[in-house]
C-alpha positions as CSV (number, residue, x, y, z in Angstrom):
1,M,2.5,3.0,-24.1
2,S,4.3,5.1,-21.2
3,A,4.1,8.1,-23.8
4,L,1.4,9.8,-25.3
5,G,0.7,7.7,-28.5
6,A,-1.4,5.5,-30.7
7,T,-2.9,2.5,-29.1
8,P,-3.9,-0.6,-31.6
9,G,-7.6,-0.6,-32.6
10,P,-9.5,-3.1,-34.4
11,P,-8.4,-4.1,-37.9
12,D,-11.8,-4.2,-39.5
13,G,-15.2,-2.3,-38.9
14,P,-16.1,1.1,-38.7
15,Q,-13.5,3.9,-38.3
16,E,-13.1,5.0,-35.0
17,P,-14.7,8.8,-34.2
18,G,-12.3,11.8,-34.0
19,P,-12.0,14.0,-31.1
20,Q,-15.1,14.7,-29.3
21,N,-14.1,17.6,-26.7
22,A,-11.5,19.8,-26.0
23,L,-9.5,17.1,-23.7
24,E,-9.4,14.6,-26.5
25,Q,-8.3,17.5,-29.0
26,L,-5.3,18.1,-26.6
27,L,-4.7,14.5,-26.4
28,V,-4.7,13.8,-30.4
29,H,-2.4,17.0,-30.6
30,A,0.0,15.7,-28.2
31,A,0.0,12.3,-29.9
32,D,0.4,13.6,-33.5
33,H,2.9,16.2,-32.4
34,P,5.4,14.4,-30.3
35,E,7.8,17.2,-31.1
36,D,5.6,19.7,-29.0
37,R,7.2,19.5,-25.7
38,E,4.2,21.6,-24.4
39,A,1.6,19.4,-25.8
40,G,1.8,16.4,-23.3
41,P,2.0,18.4,-20.1
42,A,-1.0,20.5,-21.4
43,F,-2.9,17.5,-21.7
44,V,-2.0,16.2,-18.5
45,A,-2.8,19.4,-16.9
46,A,-6.2,19.4,-18.4
47,F,-7.0,15.8,-17.7
48,M,-6.4,16.1,-13.8
49,D,-9.4,18.3,-13.5
50,A,-11.6,16.7,-16.4
51,S,-14.6,14.6,-16.0
52,V,-13.6,10.5,-17.0
53,G,-15.5,7.5,-17.1
54,V,-14.4,4.6,-15.0
55,P,-16.0,1.0,-16.1
56,G,-16.5,-1.4,-13.2
57,T,-19.2,-3.6,-11.5
58,V,-21.4,-3.2,-8.6
59,Q,-20.7,-5.6,-6.1
60,D,-22.4,-6.0,-2.7
61,G,-23.7,-2.3,-3.1
62,G,-20.0,-0.9,-3.8
63,F,-18.8,0.2,-7.2
64,V,-15.6,-1.9,-8.1
65,P,-13.5,-0.4,-10.9
66,L,-12.3,-2.9,-13.6
67,V,-8.8,-3.9,-13.6
68,T,-6.3,-5.2,-16.3
69,E,-3.1,-7.1,-16.1
70,L,-0.1,-5.5,-18.1
71,A,3.2,-6.6,-18.8
72,E,6.0,-6.6,-15.9
73,R,3.6,-7.8,-13.4
74,R,1.6,-4.5,-13.6
75,R,-1.9,-3.7,-13.3
76,A,-4.0,-0.8,-14.1
77,G,-7.5,0.4,-14.1
78,L,-9.3,1.9,-17.0
79,A,-11.1,5.2,-17.9
80,F,-12.6,6.9,-20.9
81,T,-12.1,10.6,-22.0
82,H,-15.8,10.5,-23.6
83,P,-18.6,8.1,-23.7
84,V,-17.9,7.5,-27.2
85,R,-14.6,5.8,-26.3
86,G,-16.1,3.7,-23.8
87,A,-18.6,2.4,-26.4
88,W,-16.0,1.9,-28.8
89,W,-14.0,-0.1,-26.2
90,G,-17.5,-1.9,-25.2
91,R,-18.4,-3.2,-28.8
92,Q,-14.7,-4.7,-28.7
93,W,-14.9,-6.4,-25.6
94,T,-18.2,-8.0,-26.4
95,Q,-16.6,-9.0,-29.8
96,T,-13.7,-11.0,-27.9
97,Q,-15.0,-11.5,-24.3
98,G,-18.6,-12.0,-24.9
99,E,-21.3,-9.9,-22.3
100,M,-20.1,-7.5,-20.0
101,P,-19.4,-8.7,-16.5
102,P,-22.7,-8.7,-14.2
103,G,-23.4,-5.1,-12.9
104,F,-21.5,-3.3,-15.5
105,E,-21.6,0.5,-15.4
106,V,-19.4,3.6,-15.9
107,R,-19.1,5.9,-13.5
108,G,-17.8,9.4,-13.4
109,T,-15.2,10.8,-11.6
110,T,-12.3,13.3,-12.2
111,G,-9.0,12.3,-13.2
112,R,-7.2,13.8,-10.2
113,D,-9.6,11.6,-8.1
114,L,-9.2,8.7,-10.0
115,M,-5.4,8.9,-9.8
116,R,-5.5,9.2,-6.2
117,Q,-7.6,6.1,-5.7
118,L,-5.6,4.0,-8.2
119,V,-2.0,5.2,-6.6
120,G,-3.8,4.2,-3.3
121,H,-4.0,0.7,-4.5
122,N,-0.6,0.6,-6.7
123,L,-2.6,0.2,-9.8
124,G,-1.7,2.1,-13.1
125,L,-4.0,3.7,-15.6
126,V,-4.9,2.9,-19.1
127,L,-6.6,5.7,-20.8
128,N,-8.9,5.2,-23.5
129,P,-8.1,1.4,-23.8
130,A,-8.7,-0.2,-27.5
131,N,-8.9,3.5,-29.1
132,R,-6.7,4.8,-31.4
133,H,-5.5,7.8,-29.0
134,G,-4.8,6.8,-25.4
135,K,-2.1,6.6,-22.5
136,E,-0.8,4.4,-19.8
137,F,-0.1,6.4,-16.5
138,F,2.4,4.4,-14.5
139,V,1.9,4.6,-10.5
140,A,5.1,6.5,-10.1
141,E,3.9,9.2,-12.7
142,M,0.7,9.6,-11.2
143,S,2.3,9.9,-7.8
144,D,4.4,12.6,-9.1
145,L,1.3,14.3,-10.4
146,L,-0.3,14.2,-7.3
147,A,2.5,15.6,-5.4
148,G,3.4,18.1,-7.7
149,V,6.5,16.8,-8.6
150,D,7.7,16.7,-12.2
151,P,7.0,13.2,-13.6
152,G,10.2,10.8,-14.0
153,T,11.7,12.1,-10.7
154,T,13.5,9.1,-9.5
155,H,13.2,10.0,-5.8
156,R,11.3,12.4,-3.7
157,V,12.4,13.6,-0.3
158,A,9.9,12.4,2.5
159,Q,8.2,14.9,4.7
160,Q,8.3,14.7,8.3
161,G,5.2,15.1,10.2
162,S,2.6,13.6,7.6
163,S,0.4,10.9,8.8
164,V,1.9,7.5,7.2
165,E,2.2,4.1,7.7
166,V,5.9,2.2,7.1
167,G,6.7,-1.3,7.0
168,E,8.6,-3.7,5.3
169,P,8.2,-4.0,1.5
170,A,6.4,-7.0,-0.1
171,Y,8.7,-7.0,-3.0
172,V,11.8,-5.5,-4.0
173,P,13.4,-5.2,-7.6
174,E,16.3,-7.6,-8.0
175,G,19.2,-6.1,-7.0
176,L,18.3,-2.7,-5.8
177,V,19.3,-3.4,-2.0
178,E,22.8,-4.6,-3.4
179,R,23.3,-1.6,-5.2
180,L,22.4,0.8,-2.4
181,R,24.4,-1.5,-0.2
182,D,27.5,-0.8,-2.4
183,G,27.0,2.5,-3.2
184,F,26.7,3.6,0.5
185,T,29.7,1.3,1.2
186,A,31.6,3.4,-1.6
187,L,30.5,6.9,-0.1
188,G,31.6,5.9,3.6
189,G,30.1,7.4,6.8
190,V,26.7,5.7,6.7
191,A,25.4,4.5,9.7
192,T,22.5,2.8,9.0
193,A,20.4,2.3,5.9
194,S,16.8,0.7,5.7
195,L,14.4,0.2,2.7
196,G,10.6,0.1,3.6
197,W,7.3,0.5,2.0
198,I,5.6,3.8,2.9
199,R,1.7,4.7,2.7
200,Y,0.8,8.4,3.1
201,E,-2.6,9.8,4.4
202,D,-3.8,10.6,1.0
203,G,-3.1,7.2,-0.5
204,M,-0.1,7.4,-2.3
205,Q,2.5,4.8,-1.5
206,G,6.1,3.4,-2.6
207,Y,9.4,2.6,-1.3
208,L,10.9,4.6,1.7
209,L,14.8,4.6,2.1
210,G,15.9,5.6,5.4
211,V,19.3,6.6,5.7
212,T,21.4,7.7,8.9
213,T,24.8,9.3,8.3
214,A,27.2,12.4,9.5
215,R,27.4,13.1,5.8
216,P,24.9,15.9,4.3
217,R,21.8,15.0,2.4
218,E,23.3,16.6,-0.7
219,E,25.8,13.8,-0.7
220,V,23.5,10.8,-0.3
221,L,20.8,11.7,-2.8
222,P,23.0,11.3,-5.7
223,V,24.3,7.9,-4.8
224,V,20.5,6.9,-4.3
225,E,20.0,8.2,-7.8
226,A,23.0,6.5,-9.6
227,C,22.0,3.1,-7.7
228,V,18.2,3.1,-7.9
229,G,17.5,1.9,-11.4
230,A,14.4,0.5,-12.8
231,L,11.5,0.7,-10.1
232,E,9.1,-1.2,-12.0
233,G,6.5,1.8,-11.9
234,R,7.3,2.3,-8.1
235,T,8.3,5.5,-6.6
236,L,11.4,5.9,-3.9
237,D,11.1,8.5,-1.4
238,V,14.2,9.3,0.8
239,T,14.5,10.4,4.4
240,V,18.0,11.6,5.7
241,G,19.0,11.9,9.4
242,P,22.2,12.0,11.8
243,P,23.6,8.8,13.3
244,G,21.1,7.9,16.0
245,A,18.0,9.8,14.6
246,T,14.6,8.2,14.6
247,L,13.5,8.1,11.0
248,L,10.3,6.9,9.4
249,T,12.0,3.5,9.1
250,A,13.2,3.0,12.3
251,H,10.9,-0.1,12.6
252,V,12.4,-1.6,9.2
253,P,15.4,-3.8,9.5
254,P,18.4,-2.3,8.0
255,F,20.2,-3.7,5.1
256,L,23.2,-1.6,6.1
257,T,24.8,-0.9,9.4
258,G,28.2,1.1,9.5
């Protein structure tokens, strides 16, 4: 459920309570009125600064948020917009899973801080799981929101001068490198192209494409846009420099040399 909408609740039992606070009123309005283009962004803006509950367990003196397995090899943390949502989920958990895990508790944080923590671990977010109204945030969507970029942006321009870690990606979507290689070959004038994995100082992480070329950035980015395709919830940043320039991807072996 990448968009605001209804998530299935239990087929039987008591009726799920209605909105409990202003944040949930925004959530329900956005879910019930998909034609209102301002409703979804209004909810997300409120969620960023709102207090939410995060279920997890205390292990070795530290709090470890619960993580759920989703489709397409995705994993996500959980959060609730009101204690009633957590209680509703908890009843269903105990009905299907038995007792809660040892050391279970729910801790409060803000939506923004939770997103920052989850993105730093490449985890998505399922808000109000097992409740009628909820939302799944993809890692790339949260990364965009934290960076102040419109969600759904296929690529972002990497900023030089920030404290980052760059290495080789552990996983690359099938066909991504081949599409980029073909696109740059057709464009011509590309000296090198490397695909790395970048982690910023604030915890955000994703792919980083480094391109050295005599062509202007404005000619390179449309090629990237056309070749990227599905990133399976990840984000792709782009850094472009002239031939011979030392980019953030300098230590990543290139997949294309001109």
